[in-house]
C-alpha positions as CSV (number, residue, x, y, z in Angstrom):
1,M,112.3,57.4,117.5
2,E,112.5,56.6,121.4
3,P,114.9,54.1,122.3
4,G,114.3,51.3,124.4
5,L,110.5,50.6,123.4
6,N,108.9,47.8,124.8
7,V,107.6,45.0,122.6
8,F,105.2,42.2,123.5
9,V,105.5,39.3,120.9
10,V,102.8,36.9,121.1
11,D,103.2,33.8,118.9
12,D,103.1,30.2,119.6
13,D,106.2,29.3,117.3
14,P,109.2,29.6,119.5
15,I,111.6,29.8,116.5
16,L,109.6,32.6,115.2
17,T,109.7,34.3,118.5
18,E,113.5,34.0,118.5
19,V,113.8,35.4,115.2
20,I,111.7,38.3,116.0
21,S,113.7,38.9,119.4
22,A,116.7,39.0,117.4
23,A,115.5,41.3,114.9
24,L,114.3,43.9,117.6
25,A,117.6,43.6,119.7
26,G,119.5,46.8,120.0
27,E,116.4,49.0,119.3
28,F,113.8,47.6,121.2
29,S,113.4,45.4,124.2
30,A,110.9,42.5,123.6
31,E,108.8,39.9,125.9
32,T,107.8,36.8,124.2
33,F,104.4,34.9,125.0
34,F,103.2,31.6,123.5
35,S,99.5,32.2,124.1
36,A,97.0,35.4,124.4
37,E,96.2,34.1,127.8
38,T,99.8,34.6,129.3
39,C,100.2,37.9,127.6
40,L,96.9,39.0,129.4
41,A,98.2,38.0,132.6
42,R,101.6,40.0,132.2
43,L,99.4,43.2,131.4
44,A,98.3,43.4,134.9
45,E,102.0,44.1,135.8
46,R,103.3,46.0,132.8
47,K,102.1,47.7,129.7
48,P,104.1,47.5,126.5
49,D,104.7,50.1,124.0
50,I,103.9,47.9,120.8
51,F,102.1,44.6,120.3
52,I,103.3,42.4,117.8
53,L,100.4,39.5,117.3
54,D,100.1,35.9,115.6
55,V,96.8,36.1,114.0
56,S,96.5,32.2,114.7
57,L,96.8,31.3,118.6
58,P,95.8,28.5,120.6
59,G,92.7,29.4,122.9
60,I,92.1,33.3,122.2
61,D,93.3,34.0,118.7
62,G,95.0,37.2,117.7
63,C,92.1,38.9,116.2
64,D,89.9,38.5,119.7
65,L,93.1,39.5,121.6
66,C,93.4,42.5,119.6
67,R,89.8,43.3,119.9
68,R,90.3,43.1,123.9
69,L,93.2,45.4,124.0
70,K,91.3,48.0,121.8
71,D,88.3,47.8,124.4
72,D,90.4,48.4,127.4
73,W,91.1,51.9,128.3
74,D,94.8,51.0,129.6
75,T,95.7,49.6,126.2
76,Q,93.4,50.7,123.3
77,D,96.2,53.3,122.3
78,I,99.0,50.7,121.9
79,P,100.0,50.0,118.3
80,V,99.2,46.3,117.3
81,L,101.1,44.8,114.4
82,F,99.8,41.6,113.1
83,I,102.0,38.5,111.6
84,S,100.2,36.1,109.7
85,A,101.3,33.2,106.7
86,S,98.0,34.2,105.5
87,D,98.0,37.1,103.0
88,D,94.3,37.1,101.5
89,I,92.1,40.0,101.8
90,E,89.8,38.4,104.4
91,T,92.6,38.0,107.0
92,R,93.7,41.4,106.5
93,L,90.0,42.6,106.9
94,L,89.9,40.6,109.9
95,C,93.1,42.3,111.5
96,Y,91.9,45.6,110.1
97,D,88.3,45.2,111.8
98,A,89.9,44.2,115.0
99,G,91.7,47.5,115.4
100,A,95.3,46.4,114.1
101,Y,98.0,49.3,113.1
102,D,100.0,47.2,110.4
103,F,100.3,43.6,109.1
104,I,103.1,41.8,108.0
105,Q,103.3,38.2,106.0
106,K,105.4,35.3,107.0
107,P,108.2,34.8,106.5
108,F,109.2,38.2,106.7
109,D,112.3,40.2,106.0
110,P,113.7,41.1,109.7
111,A,114.6,44.7,108.1
112,E,111.0,44.9,107.0
113,L,109.7,44.2,110.4
114,Q,112.3,46.8,111.8
115,R,111.3,49.6,109.5
116,K,107.5,48.9,110.3
117,L,108.5,49.2,114.1
118,R,110.2,52.4,113.6
119,V,107.4,53.8,111.8
120,A,105.2,52.6,114.6
121,A,107.3,54.1,117.1
122,L,107.4,57.4,115.5
123,Q,103.4,57.3,115.4
124,L,103.7,56.2,119.3
125,S,105.8,59.3,119.8
126,S,103.6,61.7,117.9
127,R,100.3,60.4,119.8
128,R,102.0,60.8,123.0
129,S,103.0,64.3,122.3
130,L,99.4,64.9,121.1
131,S,98.1,63.4,124.0
132,E,100.2,65.5,126.5
133,Q,99.1,68.7,124.6
134,A,95.4,67.7,124.9
135,S,95.9,66.9,128.3
136,Y,97.5,70.2,129.0
137,A,95.1,72.1,126.8
138,Q,92.3,70.1,129.0
139,K,93.6,71.3,132.1
140,T,94.2,74.8,130.9
141,A,90.4,74.6,129.8
142,M,89.3,73.4,133.0
143,S,91.4,76.1,135.2
144,A,89.7,78.8,132.9
145,M,86.4,77.4,133.6
146,V,87.1,77.3,137.2
147,S,88.4,80.9,137.2
148,M,85.3,82.1,135.1
149,G,83.0,80.4,137.5
150,E,84.8,81.9,140.3
151,L,84.9,85.6,138.8
152,G,81.5,85.0,138.2
153,V,80.8,85.1,141.7
154,V,82.4,88.6,141.8
155,L,80.3,89.5,138.8
156,Q,77.2,88.4,140.7
157,F,78.2,90.3,143.9
158,L,78.9,93.4,142.0
159,S,75.7,93.1,140.4
160,K,73.7,92.7,143.6
161,S,75.5,95.5,145.6
162,F,73.7,97.8,143.4
163,A,70.4,96.8,145.1
164,C,72.2,97.2,148.8
165,N,70.7,100.4,150.5
166,T,72.4,100.0,153.9
167,A,75.9,98.8,154.9
168,D,74.0,95.7,156.6
169,E,72.5,94.4,153.3
170,L,76.4,94.9,151.8
171,A,78.0,93.1,154.7
172,A,75.6,90.2,154.1
173,A,76.1,90.2,150.3
174,M,80.1,90.1,150.7
175,L,79.6,87.1,153.3
176,D,77.1,85.4,151.0
177,A,79.6,85.7,148.3
178,M,82.5,84.2,150.3
179,Q,80.3,81.3,151.2
180,Q,80.1,80.4,147.5
181,Y,83.8,79.9,147.8
182,D,83.3,77.6,150.7
183,L,85.1,80.3,152.8
184,Q,84.7,81.7,156.2
185,A,85.0,85.3,156.1
186,A,84.4,88.5,158.7
187,V,83.5,91.9,157.3
188,Q,84.0,95.4,158.8
189,L,82.5,98.5,157.0
190,R,83.1,102.0,158.0
191,I,80.5,104.6,157.5
192,G,79.4,107.6,158.6
193,G,81.3,108.0,161.5
194,G,80.0,104.4,162.6
195,T,81.2,100.8,162.1
196,L,79.7,97.6,161.3
197,S,81.5,94.1,161.8
198,L,79.6,91.1,160.7
199,S,80.3,87.5,160.0
200,K,78.2,84.3,160.3
201,N,78.9,84.6,164.2
202,G,76.8,87.6,164.6
203,R,77.3,91.1,164.7
204,D,79.8,93.6,166.3
205,L,80.9,90.5,168.2
206,P,83.7,92.1,170.6
207,L,86.6,89.9,170.0
208,E,86.0,89.9,166.4
209,V,85.6,93.8,166.4
210,S,89.2,93.9,168.2
211,V,90.8,91.7,165.2
212,L,89.1,93.7,162.5
213,N,90.0,96.8,164.0
214,H,93.5,95.7,164.2
215,V,94.1,94.2,160.8
216,S,92.2,97.3,159.0
217,H,95.4,99.1,159.6
218,S,97.5,96.6,157.7
219,D,98.7,96.6,154.2
220,R,95.9,96.5,151.4
221,I,96.5,92.9,150.8
222,F,98.3,90.5,153.2
223,Q,98.3,87.0,154.3
224,F,99.0,85.2,157.5
225,K,98.9,81.6,158.0
226,S,95.3,80.6,156.8
227,R,94.1,84.0,156.9
228,C,94.1,86.9,154.1
229,V,93.0,90.4,154.8
230,F,91.8,92.9,152.1
231,N,91.9,96.5,153.0
232,Y,90.0,98.9,150.4
233,G,89.0,102.6,151.8
234,H,86.3,101.9,154.3
235,V,86.3,98.0,153.8
236,T,88.0,95.3,155.4
237,L,87.4,91.7,154.5
238,M,89.0,88.9,156.3
239,V,89.1,85.4,155.2
240,N,89.6,82.8,158.0
241,N,90.3,79.7,156.2
242,M,92.3,80.3,152.7
243,P,93.3,76.9,150.9
244,V,96.8,77.2,151.5
245,D,97.8,73.6,150.3
246,D,96.4,74.7,147.0
247,A,98.5,77.8,145.7
248,D,96.5,78.2,142.6
249,R,93.1,78.4,144.3
250,C,94.9,80.7,146.9
251,G,95.9,82.9,144.1
252,R,92.5,83.1,142.5
253,I,90.9,84.0,145.9
254,R,93.5,86.7,146.5
255,D,92.6,88.4,143.1
256,N,88.7,87.9,143.5
257,G,88.7,88.8,147.2
258,A,90.8,92.2,146.1
259,L,87.9,92.8,143.5
260,L,85.3,92.1,145.6
261,A,86.4,94.3,148.6
262,E,87.2,97.3,146.0
263,G,83.7,97.0,144.5
264,A,82.0,96.8,148.1
265,D,84.2,100.2,148.9
266,A,82.6,101.9,145.9
267,R,79.2,100.8,146.7
268,L,79.7,101.8,150.5
269,K,81.0,105.4,149.1
270,A,77.4,105.5,147.2
271,I,75.6,104.4,150.3
272,E,77.2,107.1,152.4
273,V,76.4,109.8,149.9
274,D,73.0,108.5,149.5
275,L,72.5,108.5,153.2
276,L,74.2,111.9,153.8
277,A,71.6,113.1,150.9
278,R,68.8,111.5,152.9
279,L,69.8,113.2,156.2
280,R,70.1,116.8,154.5
281,R,66.8,116.4,152.9
282,A,65.3,115.2,156.1
283,G,67.0,118.2,157.7
284,I,65.3,120.6,155.0
285,E,62.1,119.1,155.3
286,A,62.2,119.6,159.3
287,A,63.6,123.3,158.7
288,L,61.0,124.2,156.2
289,P,58.0,124.3,158.5
290,R,60.0,126.6,160.6
291,V,61.0,128.8,158.0
292,Y,57.3,129.3,157.0
293,S,56.4,130.1,160.6
294,T,59.3,132.4,161.1
295,L,58.2,134.2,157.6
296,D,54.5,134.5,158.8
297,G,56.0,136.2,162.1
298,V,58.2,138.4,160.1
299,Q,55.0,139.6,157.8
300,G,53.0,140.0,160.9
301,N,55.5,142.2,162.6
302,Y,56.0,143.9,159.2
303,R,52.6,144.9,159.4
304,R,52.4,145.9,162.7
305,N,55.4,148.1,162.3
306,C,54.1,149.9,159.4
307,F,50.8,150.7,160.8
308,E,52.4,152.0,163.9
309,L,55.0,154.2,161.7
310,T,52.0,155.3,159.6
311,Q,50.3,156.6,162.7
312,V,53.5,158.2,164.2
313,M,54.1,160.2,160.9
314,I,50.4,161.4,160.9
315,E,50.8,162.4,164.5
316,F,54.1,164.0,163.5
317,Q,52.3,166.1,160.6
318,E,49.6,167.1,162.9
319,V,52.1,168.2,165.8
320,L,54.3,170.3,163.1
321,T,51.2,171.8,161.6
322,K,50.0,173.2,165.1
323,A,53.6,174.2,165.7
324,F,53.8,176.7,162.6
325,I,51.0,178.7,164.3
326,H,53.2,179.4,167.5
327,L,56.7,179.6,165.9
328,G,55.8,182.6,164.0
329,L,57.7,181.3,161.0
330,T,57.3,182.8,157.4
331,E,55.4,180.9,154.8
332,S,58.8,180.0,152.9
333,Q,60.3,178.6,156.2
334,E,57.2,176.5,157.0
335,E,57.2,175.1,153.3
336,Q,60.9,174.4,153.8
337,L,60.5,172.4,157.3
338,S,57.4,170.8,155.5
339,G,59.3,169.6,152.4
340,M,62.2,168.4,154.9
341,A,59.5,166.2,157.0
342,N,58.0,164.8,154.0
343,D,61.4,163.7,152.6
344,F,62.1,162.0,155.6
345,M,58.8,160.4,155.5
346,Q,59.4,159.0,151.9
347,R,62.5,157.5,152.9
348,V,61.3,155.8,155.9
349,V,58.4,154.3,153.4
350,G,61.1,153.3,151.0
351,T,63.0,151.3,153.6
352,Q,59.7,149.3,154.6
353,D,59.2,148.5,150.8
354,A,62.9,147.3,150.8
355,A,62.2,144.9,153.8
356,L,59.0,144.0,152.4
357,G,61.1,142.9,149.3
358,I,63.4,140.8,151.1
359,V,60.7,138.9,152.8
360,G,59.1,138.1,149.4
361,Q,62.6,136.7,148.5
362,L,62.8,134.5,151.5
363,E,59.2,133.1,150.6
364,S,60.5,132.4,147.2
365,L,63.8,130.6,148.1
366,A,61.4,128.7,150.5
367,E,59.0,127.4,147.8
368,D,62.0,126.5,145.7
369,L,63.1,124.1,148.3
370,K,59.7,122.8,148.7
371,D,59.4,122.2,145.0
372,L,63.1,120.3,145.2
373,L,61.9,118.1,147.9
374,R,58.8,117.3,145.4
375,N,61.3,116.0,142.8
């Protein structure tokens, strides 16, 4: 039981109020009122822990007073104990309907009154404990709802980031996410050897760029005054108006800002890979016409060389045959020289065929590259 609970006693009988006050002495503190009106006036200054009301009061009676107390947000949870000389069922039902906690008949035993007040005090203590638990649970639930809502901004950004195909689109999506937190931010993205700095004030503003360049070499997460910087890979996010007066919200923003910056860095890497792939594709597409043109030139040059070499071999055979007449060689010597000449001409033809095979391989490779670009 809580010591020193305050009791408001409302009864128009001075003797009875003295008896009640004496019965409460030592365990409770009591204030006595001879009418409901004076009690209501006192409630504007102080609220008791328990009410003891007489059913029959001049002016506003006890049941009416009880109903008013139960209709008031500030007093509706305060236990009300009725005292009455009537013990019929009608009186008890009136008190019950008015919202009373308990009922005691006059004349009463002070010990009985003390027991009932102790029980009421225990109930009051339990109710307050439950109220505190409910309040804590409500605050916890509200905090969780706020955290989930703020985390939802990050999840929404991550979802939108997959549709971002350029650094400009990604930076704009980051600023939009920060605006949903009512935060002013600047973003720097470093991609492909270039740098993009963006805020609501514009793109690549000189002073802003210099600040972002400086903080990009700082710790992964650090805060100075009302600014907080998040560095992840090739991404720097600087929040300019952190709610420093709200430690809980600052903590949530730090957590969510880190997630957002890390997610942006992952998407930026994917954008960079895609950009390099597009550049390589464009390079291959630009090179293919030159490859085909070169192959056409090689084939044309090959055909000319083959024709010229064939003519040379024919002339060589004619010259060799005519030379046999003047050299005075034996038939076997002529056959030996002719065989040697034929062997060398066959080797030359084989070399030409090998060169033609390499040209075919280059043509096949060019077609494979062309097919890859179509897919």
